[in-house]
LUMLUMVEX-466309 format. One record per residue: x, y, z of N, C-alpha, C in turn. Coordinates in steps of 0.1 Angstrom, whole numbers, always signed. Layout:
// residues N
R/n.u/n.v/n.w/ca.u/ca.v/ca.w/c.u/c.v/c.w
R/X/Y/Z/X/Y/Z/X/Y/Z
...
This chain:
// residues 344
R/n.u/n.v/n.w/ca.u/ca.v/ca.w/c.u/c.v/c.w
R/+63/+210/-50/+50/+208/-48/+47/+215/-41
R/+53/+216/-24/+45/+219/-13/+34/+216/-12
R/+28/+232/-3/+13/+225/-1/+0/+228/-9
R/+7/+234/-21/-6/+239/-32/-14/+225/-33
R/-26/+228/-42/-37/+227/-44/-27/+215/-56
R/-37/+199/-53/-30/+193/-63/-42/+185/-71
R/-39/+181/-82/-45/+173/-90/-47/+155/-82
R/-56/+150/-80/-56/+136/-74/-64/+128/-76
R/-63/+116/-79/-70/+108/-84/-76/+98/-73
R/-85/+90/-75/-90/+79/-68/-94/+68/-77
R/-81/+54/-75/-89/+43/-80/-96/+33/-73
R/-103/+33/-79/-120/+22/-71/-129/+32/-65
R/-133/+45/-71/-139/+55/-69/-153/+52/-62
R/-157/+40/-70/-175/+38/-67/-173/+27/-57
R/-161/+19/-47/-163/+14/-42/-164/+16/-24
R/-164/+13/-17/-176/+8/-3/-162/+23/+0
R/-147/+20/+1/-135/+27/+6/-135/+36/-4
R/-135/+37/-17/-132/+48/-24/-145/+61/-22
R/-155/+55/-24/-160/+67/-16/-161/+77/-5
R/-155/+65/+6/-151/+74/+16/-141/+82/+18
R/-131/+75/+7/-121/+83/+6/-126/+100/-3
R/-131/+100/-8/-136/+109/-16/-144/+120/-7
R/-152/+112/+2/-158/+122/+14/-150/+130/+21
R/-142/+118/+28/-128/+121/+36/-124/+131/+29
R/-117/+136/+16/-110/+145/+7/-114/+156/+11
R/-130/+158/+11/-137/+168/+9/-138/+172/+24
R/-140/+165/+32/-144/+172/+43/-136/+175/+52
R/-121/+170/+48/-108/+174/+53/-99/+184/+49
R/-108/+196/+38/-102/+202/+31/-90/+202/+26
R/-86/+182/+22/-76/+183/+14/-79/+194/+0
R/-62/+198/+0/-60/+204/-12/-61/+200/-31
R/-77/+195/-32/-74/+192/-46/-79/+202/-55
R/-71/+201/-62/-74/+213/-73/-83/+207/-82
R/-83/+190/-87/-92/+188/-95/-94/+173/-87
R/-102/+165/-90/-105/+151/-87/-104/+142/-97
R/-97/+132/-99/-102/+125/-112/-105/+111/-107
R/-117/+106/-105/-124/+90/-104/-116/+83/-112
R/-113/+73/-109/-110/+61/-117/-117/+48/-112
R/-118/+41/-121/-121/+27/-118/-116/+19/-126
R/-120/+6/-129/-118/-6/-135/-133/-9/-146
R/-127/-10/-156/-144/-7/-169/-159/-19/-162
R/-156/-25/-153/-169/-25/-146/-179/-19/-143
R/-167/-5/-136/-176/+9/-128/-176/+19/-137
R/-164/+18/-148/-167/+34/-155/-179/+38/-159
R/-183/+52/-162/-190/+55/-165/-202/+60/-153
R/-203/+57/-140/-207/+58/-133/-206/+73/-127
R/-216/+79/-118/-212/+90/-112/-207/+95/-97
R/-198/+103/-93/-194/+103/-79/-196/+120/-77
R/-198/+121/-63/-199/+142/-63/-192/+140/-54
R/-185/+154/-57/-170/+158/-48/-181/+176/-47
R/-176/+181/-41/-178/+189/-34/-190/+201/-45
R/-199/+190/-39/-212/+198/-50/-210/+195/-65
R/-199/+190/-71/-201/+185/-84/-202/+170/-89
R/-208/+166/-97/-212/+150/-101/-201/+151/-113
R/-190/+140/-108/-182/+136/-117/-183/+124/-122
R/-180/+118/-138/-182/+108/-145/-169/+100/-138
R/-169/+86/-136/-160/+83/-134/-153/+73/-146
R/-142/+77/-146/-133/+73/-161/-127/+54/-160
R/-125/+52/-168/-113/+34/-169/-101/+40/-168
R/-97/+34/-159/-79/+36/-153/-74/+29/-167
R/-68/+41/-174/-58/+34/-184/-42/+39/-183
R/-36/+41/-198/-22/+43/-193/-15/+57/-189
R/-27/+68/-194/-29/+77/-196/-34/+86/-183
R/-41/+78/-172/-47/+79/-163/-43/+89/-152
R/-29/+90/-151/-18/+100/-138/-13/+108/-147
R/-12/+109/-158/-5/+119/-165/-9/+134/-155
R/+1/+142/-150/-3/+153/-141/-9/+151/-131
R/-12/+145/-122/-22/+135/-109/-6/+136/-101
R/-8/+145/-90/+2/+147/-77/+0/+133/-69
R/-12/+129/-66/-16/+121/-58/-24/+109/-60
R/-23/+95/-58/-34/+92/-59/-37/+76/-46
R/-50/+78/-47/-54/+67/-36/-59/+60/-47
R/-53/+49/-37/-59/+34/-46/-66/+24/-39
R/-78/+21/-40/-82/+8/-32/-94/+1/-42
R/-86/-4/-53/-94/-13/-65/-91/-29/-61
R/-82/-31/-53/-78/-43/-52/-63/-47/-54
R/-59/-55/-52/-42/-60/-51/-40/-60/-63
R/-48/-69/-80/-42/-67/-92/-42/-52/-97
R/-56/-48/-97/-53/-34/-104/-39/-25/-96
R/-40/-26/-78/-26/-18/-72/-15/-22/-83
R/-13/-39/-84/+3/-42/-91/+3/-37/-104
R/-10/-37/-112/-9/-33/-124/-5/-15/-128
R/-14/-9/-116/-14/+9/-121/-4/+13/-114
R/+1/+6/-100/+8/+18/-94/+21/+21/-98
R/+29/+13/-104/+43/+11/-109/+40/+22/-121
R/+28/+20/-130/+25/+31/-143/+23/+46/-137
R/+16/+50/-125/+13/+58/-114/+25/+68/-108
R/+35/+63/-105/+48/+63/-100/+56/+70/-110
R/+54/+60/-126/+65/+62/-136/+60/+76/-139
R/+49/+83/-141/+44/+95/-144/+46/+106/-129
R/+51/+100/-123/+53/+114/-113/+45/+112/-102
R/+34/+101/-101/+24/+103/-91/+25/+94/-73
R/+23/+98/-69/+24/+96/-55/+14/+85/-48
R/+14/+74/-48/+3/+63/-46/+5/+58/-31
R/-10/+61/-23/-13/+57/-15/-27/+46/-15
R/-12/+34/-11/-28/+22/-20/-28/+15/-9
R/-46/+8/-8/-48/+4/+2/-48/-8/+2
R/-43/-18/-3/-42/-32/-8/-35/-39/-2
R/-35/-49/-5/-26/-60/+4/-14/-63/-4
R/-10/-55/-16/+0/-56/-27/+16/-52/-22
R/+13/-40/-14/+28/-34/-17/+32/-36/-1
R/+22/-43/+9/+26/-42/+24/+41/-48/+30
R/+46/-60/+21/+57/-65/+27/+65/-61/+19
R/+67/-49/+11/+77/-47/+2/+86/-38/+10
R/+100/-46/+13/+109/-35/+22/+108/-24/+17
R/+109/-16/+6/+112/-3/-4/+99/+3/+0
R/+84/+0/+7/+77/+6/+7/+69/+4/+24
R/+67/+23/+25/+66/+25/+39/+49/+19/+41
R/+49/+14/+56/+38/+7/+58/+32/+13/+68
R/+20/+26/+68/+20/+36/+77/+6/+36/+86
R/+11/+38/+99/-3/+42/+106/+4/+55/+111
R/-6/+68/+102/+3/+84/+111/+8/+79/+124
R/-3/+79/+132/-5/+80/+148/+6/+71/+154
R/+16/+64/+145/+23/+51/+150/+35/+54/+143
R/+37/+58/+131/+51/+57/+126/+52/+67/+112
R/+45/+79/+119/+48/+88/+106/+57/+91/+103
R/+69/+87/+109/+83/+88/+103/+88/+81/+93
R/+81/+75/+92/+84/+65/+77/+79/+69/+66
R/+69/+81/+66/+65/+84/+53/+76/+85/+42
R/+85/+95/+48/+94/+105/+43/+107/+95/+33
R/+107/+79/+41/+113/+71/+31/+106/+64/+18
R/+95/+65/+14/+88/+68/+2/+92/+65/-13
R/+94/+58/-18/+97/+57/-37/+87/+62/-42
R/+76/+67/-41/+68/+68/-50/+52/+60/-46
R/+52/+50/-38/+44/+41/-28/+45/+42/-11
R/+32/+44/-6/+31/+40/+2/+19/+35/+10
R/+16/+21/+15/+9/+13/+14/-1/+14/+29
R/-13/+13/+26/-23/+16/+45/-19/+0/+45
R/-25/-3/+59/-22/-19/+64/-34/-21/+62
R/-37/-35/+68/-53/-45/+71/-60/-35/+78
R/-73/-30/+79/-77/-26/+87/-83/-31/+103
R/-75/-38/+100/-81/-47/+120/-70/-41/+125
R/-59/-40/+117/-45/-43/+123/-43/-25/+127
R/-46/-17/+115/-48/-4/+123/-52/+1/+133
R/-68/-3/+139/-76/-4/+151/-68/-5/+159
R/-65/-20/+160/-55/-27/+171/-45/-18/+175
R/-36/-21/+162/-26/-7/+167/-25/+6/+172
R/-42/+8/+170/-40/+21/+176/-40/+23/+193
R/-44/+10/+196/-41/+7/+212/-32/+6/+215
R/-30/-4/+207/-18/-14/+213/-1/-5/+212
R/-1/+0/+201/+11/+7/+200/+14/+17/+206
R/+9/+21/+217/+12/+36/+229/+20/+27/+237
R/+6/+16/+240/+11/+4/+254/+26/-2/+247
R/+25/-6/+238/+39/-10/+233/+53/+1/+239
R/+52/+11/+234/+62/+19/+234/+65/+19/+247
R/+54/+21/+260/+56/+22/+275/+58/+9/+284
R/+53/+3/+275/+57/-12/+283/+65/-24/+278
R/+64/-20/+263/+73/-30/+252/+59/-43/+254
R/+55/-45/+246/+45/-61/+241/+55/-70/+239
R/+57/-79/+242/+61/-92/+241/+47/-101/+229
R/+34/-100/+228/+29/-106/+222/+13/-102/+230
R/+2/-110/+216/-13/-106/+214/-17/-115/+221
R/-31/-122/+223/-37/-130/+216/-53/-121/+211
R/-58/-122/+203/-67/-115/+200/-79/-123/+194
R/-95/-118/+194/-105/-121/+185/-109/-108/+180
R/-112/-107/+167/-114/-95/+160/-132/-96/+155
R/-141/-87/+155/-151/-88/+150/-157/-78/+143
R/-157/-85/+130/-152/-79/+121/-171/-74/+110
R/-174/-62/+104/-184/-55/+100/-182/-64/+81
R/-195/-66/+79/-194/-65/+67/-189/-59/+56
R/-189/-47/+62/-186/-35/+53/-168/-36/+49
R/-165/-43/+52/-149/-48/+54/-150/-58/+38
R/-155/-62/+34/-159/-72/+29/-165/-61/+12
R/-170/-54/+14/-171/-44/+0/-187/-42/+3
R/-192/-30/-7/-204/-27/-8/-214/-38/-10
R/-212/-48/-16/-222/-62/-22/-225/-73/-12
R/-214/-67/+4/-217/-77/+14/-224/-68/+22
R/-230/-53/+23/-238/-46/+27/-249/-50/+23
R/-251/-53/+14/-267/-54/+5/-268/-69/+7
R/-257/-78/+9/-260/-90/+14/-271/-91/+25
R/-265/-86/+37/-265/-89/+51/-281/-78/+50
R/-280/-70/+42/-296/-64/+45/-304/-70/+41
R/-304/-79/+26/-318/-87/+22/-313/-94/+30
R/-304/-106/+36/-308/-119/+40/-315/-116/+56
R/-314/-100/+59/-321/-96/+72/-344/-97/+68
R/-337/-91/+58/-353/-90/+52/-358/-104/+48
R/-352/-114/+42/-356/-128/+35/-362/-132/+52
R/-347/-134/+62/-353/-140/+76/-364/-135/+79
R/-369/-126/+86/-380/-121/+91/-391/-118/+81
R/-391/-124/+69/-406/-124/+63/-403/-142/+61
R/-397/-148/+67/-398/-161/+63/-398/-168/+49
R/-390/-161/+43/-385/-161/+27/-370/-172/+30
R/-367/-176/+20/-355/-185/+18/-342/-176/+14
R/-332/-177/+21/-319/-176/+21/-309/-172/+13
R/-307/-167/+9/-298/-164/-4/-286/-159/-2
R/-274/-168/-7/-262/-161/-2/-251/-163/-18
R/-245/-148/-19/-235/-148/-30/-224/-143/-23
R/-221/-134/-14/-212/-130/-9/-200/-140/+1
R/-210/-145/+8/-203/-153/+19/-208/-169/+17
R/-202/-182/+24/-202/-189/+22/-214/-201/+28
R/-215/-188/+40/-231/-190/+47/-236/-175/+49
R/-249/-182/+58/-254/-169/+57/-254/-165/+70
R/-249/-147/+69/-243/-140/+77/-250/-132/+84
R/-262/-132/+78/-275/-124/+91/-279/-135/+104
R/-276/-126/+112/-280/-136/+125/-269/-145/+127
R/-259/-144/+125/-252/-151/+124/-234/-148/+125
R/-228/-156/+132/-211/-150/+127/-206/-162/+120
R/-196/-160/+114/-185/-168/+105/-172/-167/+107
R/-164/-177/+117/-155/-180/+120/-142/-176/+109
R/-141/-167/+97/-139/-170/+87/-138/-159/+79
R/-125/-153/+73/-121/-140/+74/-111/-141/+65
R/-112/-140/+48/-99/-142/+40/-98/-160/+39
R/-86/-160/+31/-82/-177/+31/-79/-185/+41
R/-83/-201/+38/-73/-201/+54/-55/-207/+45
R/-46/-212/+56/-33/-213/+50/-33/-222/+54
R/-22/-231/+54/-17/-249/+59/-19/-249/+71
R/-15/-239/+82/-11/-236/+92/-23/-236/+99
R/-39/-231/+93/-48/-233/+101/-56/-220/+100
R/-47/-207/+103/-51/-194/+103/-53/-189/+87
R/-58/-183/+88/-63/-174/+78/-53/-163/+73
R/-54/-160/+63/-45/-147/+57/-46/-134/+64
R/-62/-130/+66/-65/-121/+75/-58/-121/+88
R/-58/-133/+92/-54/-131/+110/-39/-127/+109
R/-34/-137/+99/-18/-133/+100/-11/-123/+96
R/-23/-111/+93/-17/-94/+86/-16/-92/+100
R/-23/-94/+112/-21/-89/+126/-4/-88/+130
R/-1/-100/+129/+15/-103/+135/+26/-93/+125
R/+22/-101/+111/+30/-95/+100/+33/-79/+100
R/+20/-78/+97/+21/-62/+97/+22/-49/+107
R/+18/-59/+117/+23/-51/+134/+38/-49/+134
R/+44/-59/+131/+58/-61/+136/+70/-46/+126
R/+60/-46/+116/+67/-37/+104/+62/-27/+110
R/+48/-20/+108/+43/-5/+114/+50/-3/+130
R/+53/-12/+141/+60/-4/+154/+72/-10/+150
R/+79/-12/+140/+97/-14/+146/+97/-27/+155
R/+92/-36/+152/+91/-46/+166/+91/-61/+156
R/+104/-62/+154/+102/-79/+149/+102/-93/+157
R/+101/-88/+169/+100/-99/+175/+84/-102/+177
R/+77/-90/+177/+61/-94/+182/+51/-106/+172
R/+51/-109/+183/+37/-120/+179/+22/-120/+184
R/+10/-124/+175/-1/-127/+174/-1/-136/+170
R/-17/-140/+178/-22/-150/+178/-40/-149/+178
R/-44/-148/+165/-57/-140/+161/-68/-153/+157
R/-78/-152/+155/-93/-152/+153/-102/-145/+145
R/-103/-143/+133/-113/-130/+128/-125/-137/+124
R/-134/-127/+132/-142/-135/+125/-155/-122/+122
R/-168/-124/+113/-169/-115/+101/-187/-119/+112
R/-186/-107/+113/-203/-108/+124/-212/-94/+117
R/-230/-96/+120/-235/-92/+112/-239/-77/+117
R/-227/-72/+117/-227/-54/+117/-226/-48/+104
R/-229/-35/+103/-230/-31/+88/-214/-29/+85
R/-212/-16/+99/-197/-10/+92/-192/-7/+112
R/-180/-12/+111/-170/-2/+124/-164/-16/+128
R/-153/-24/+131/-148/-36/+138/-148/-35/+150
R/-143/-45/+157/-141/-44/+173/-132/-56/+176
R/-122/-58/+184/-113/-64/+188/-106/-66/+201
R/-110/-78/+207/-108/-81/+222/-88/-86/+220
R/-81/-79/+226/-71/-80/+228/-66/-87/+248
R/-57/-96/+246/-50/-99/+257/-32/-100/+254
R/-28/-86/+262/-14/-89/+254/-4/-89/+267
R/+4/-93/+266/+13/-94/+275/+27/-89/+275
R/+30/-80/+281/+44/-69/+285/+57/-71/+288
R/+68/-66/+290/+80/-69/+295/+81/-64/+306
R/+72/-48/+305/+72/-47/+321/+60/-49/+329
R/+63/-45/+337/+48/-45/+346/+40/-36/+339
R/+22/-39/+340/+15/-31/+339/+4/-27/+345
R/+2/-17/+350/-14/-16/+361/-25/-10/+347
R/-38/-12/+353/-49/-3/+346/-47/+12/+348
R/-42/+15/+360/-40/+31/+361/-28/+39/+346
R/-17/+30/+349/-5/+30/+339/-10/+29/+324
R/-15/+21/+318/-25/+18/+309/-33/+29/+307
R/-41/+31/+311/-55/+44/+311/-47/+56/+311
R/-33/+61/+315/-28/+70/+317/-21/+74/+302
R/-16/+63/+297/-8/+61/+282/-19/+63/+270
R/-28/+54/+275/-37/+55/+265/-45/+70/+260
R/-47/+76/+273/-53/+86/+273/-46/+101/+267
R/-30/+96/+267/-22/+107/+256/-23/+99/+242
R/-27/+92/+241/-26/+87/+223/-36/+93/+215
R/-30/+96/+203/-38/+109/+195/-47/+93/+185
R/-58/+102/+177/-66/+91/+171/-77/+83/+186
R/-75/+86/+196/-77/+70/+209/-90/+81/+217
R/-100/+77/+222/-110/+78/+232/-110/+65/+240
R/-108/+71/+252/-116/+56/+264/-125/+58/+267
R/-131/+50/+266/-142/+49/+267/-147/+32/+278
R/-147/+35/+293/-141/+23/+299/-150/+30/+309
R/-165/+30/+312/-169/+25/+330/-183/+13/+331
R/-175/+4/+326/-180/-7/+322/-198/-9/+334
R/-194/-6/+346/-201/-8/+358/-215/+8/+354
R/-215/+13/+344/-224/+18/+340/-230/+19/+323
R/-223/+2/+320/-225/-6/+309/-221/+6/+295
R/-212/+14/+298/-202/+17/+288/-190/+16/+289
R/-190/+16/+271/-176/+3/+266/-177/+6/+251
R/-167/+6/+247/-166/+6/+231/-178/-1/+226
R/-187/-1/+212/-192/-6/+206/-191/+0/+192
R/-198/-9/+178/-194/-4/+168/-206/+8/+168
R/-214/+4/+168/-227/+11/+164/-223/+26/+171
R/-218/+31/+179/-210/+47/+183/-201/+46/+176
R/-190/+38/+172/-179/+45/+164/-180/+46/+151
R/-193/+41/+143/-197/+43/+129/-191/+56/+128
R/-186/+60/+113/-184/+76/+112/-174/+84/+122
R/-168/+76/+132/-163/+83/+141/-148/+83/+132
R/-137/+95/+131/-122/+94/+124/-120/+88/+143
R/-121/+91/+150/-113/+82/+165/-117/+71/+168
R/-107/+62/+171/-111/+45/+177/-117/+48/+189
R/-123/+38/+194/-126/+36/+208/-116/+24/+222
R/-114/+28/+231/-107/+16/+239/-116/+15/+253
R/-116/+8/+255/-127/+3/+269/-121/-10/+274
R/-127/-17/+284/-132/-27/+288/-114/-35/+294
R/-104/-22/+301/-91/-23/+305/-96/-30/+323
R/-83/-44/+322/-81/-52/+332/-70/-63/+330
R/-66/-59/+339/-50/-69/+341/-60/-82/+333
R/-46/-90/+327/-50/-105/+323/-48/-114/+332
R/-58/-118/+337/-55/-132/+347/-48/-143/+339
R/-45/-141/+333/-35/-158/+326/-24/-152/+323
R/-20/-140/+318/-4/-138/+313/+1/-131/+325
R/+16/-133/+323/+23/-121/+329/+23/-110/+324
R/+24/-97/+333/+24/-83/+330/+15/-84/+315
R/+3/-85/+319/-11/-87/+309/-17/-79/+314
R/-24/-75/+301/-36/-63/+301/-46/-68/+287
R/-58/-68/+295/-68/-67/+283/-73/-56/+280
R/-78/-55/+269/-85/-45/+261/-93/-45/+253
R/-104/-38/+247/-114/-39/+240/-114/-24/+232
R/-108/-30/+216/-108/-14/+210/-122/-19/+199
R/-124/-4/+194/-135/-5/+177/-136/+7/+172
R/-136/+4/+158/-134/+15/+151/-138/+16/+137
R/-138/+23/+130/-145/+25/+119/-136/+21/+107
R/-137/+10/+104/-127/+5/+94/-126/+8/+80
R/-136/+18/+76/-132/+18/+62/-128/+39/+67
R/-128/+42/+78/-122/+56/+79/-107/+52/+85
R/-108/+48/+97/-92/+44/+101/-86/+36/+97
R/-93/+26/+94/-84/+12/+83/-86/+7/+70
R/-89/+25/+66/-84/+28/+53/-89/+40/+46
R/-96/+47/+42/-97/+58/+38/-90/+72/+48
R/-100/+71/+62/-88/+84/+72/-70/+85/+66
R/-70/+68/+70/-59/+66/+71/-50/+67/+59
R/-50/+67/+50/-54/+71/+35/-44/+86/+32
R/-57/+92/+37/-53/+110/+34/-49/+113/+48
R/-47/+109/+58/-41/+110/+66/-25/+113/+67
R/-27/+101/+56/-8/+99/+52/-7/+112/+40
R/-14/+113/+32/-14/+124/+26/-11/+131/+28
R/-18/+140/+43/-17/+149/+48/+0/+152/+56
R/+2/+139/+63/+17/+138/+64/+30/+135/+56
R/+25/+134/+42/+35/+140/+31/+34/+155/+28
R/+27/+160/+28/+25/+175/+26/+29/+183/+38
R/+30/+180/+48/+33/+180/+55/+49/+184/+63
R/+54/+175/+57/+67/+171/+58/+73/+173/+43
R/+67/+180/+32/+71/+182/+18/+74/+171/+16
R/+75/+160/+11/+76/+146/+4/+63/+143/-3
R/+57/+150/-7/+44/+145/-11/+49/+146/-32
R/+61/+136/-34/+69/+138/-47/+74/+123/-50
R/+76/+120/-61/+81/+109/-61/+98/+112/-63
R/+105/+106/-53/+119/+108/-56/+129/+104/-72
R/+132/+112/-74/+140/+109/-87/+154/+104/-83
R/+159/+95/-90/+178/+93/-94/+178/+81/-81
């Protein structure tokens, strides 16, 4: 298949991430011959725009992947489990944004800046990580390579767009309702999100952690090839439209200084150092929204951990945590000439 133009499908084409996937494909000049926007029955018939052309979203079905070389999935775990094997059986390579295949040992889980070398091991499926994990690892993984990370304690500040388009609409509606003295209506979240924060992202587990909170440890181990990595995380939904932030306290095996950490992070791809707190310069979601790179700042030695470093990292989760990451995986497959389903 090489680097020639491909027929590309996007499943979940009308959602927040699917829309970004289409934009990123166009913006980065990915070699798309034809784009096939797909969705479940609820969204079929809507239109999306690619390269100035309006395309009608088709309902996904058994024949949707015939002739398709690459499919980007962002329709949720159930559709991914249903249609992923069908797509790969048709000869299509799938990059899946759901959690459906992340823990499958046969499926690479990839952040290209961290473990691009895992890409050629795919058998037709590659998984995108959780968005908060991806953003955190943009800073943590290079530090781990340099100093050996034992464990982290982290708190996330996650934008409502991580829940989807309806959550963005809910935040806007609730802000308007509060400012105009009207009753606040709730449809997406269990509590009002406007002018509030919810220490509740995903379902709670018997341990008291949520599924979202455990993704950092479980996915971080796989991506960094670090089975002993430990992470205690609290995930918080905040009234921000777009871009997640994470406060991290990391403990390392080797001594670490701010200067040495800064030098490591300055060389890390896809990451900008934004760190001059004396002049109120630090990463903020408002300023990373729509940006490909994540930003890291507030670098300081941790006063409670041996060989510890604190930092604050922010990134656009619809890009780094989802759409951009998926397209970069596809670009990596093209560069390594492995954008095909292995046979035998």
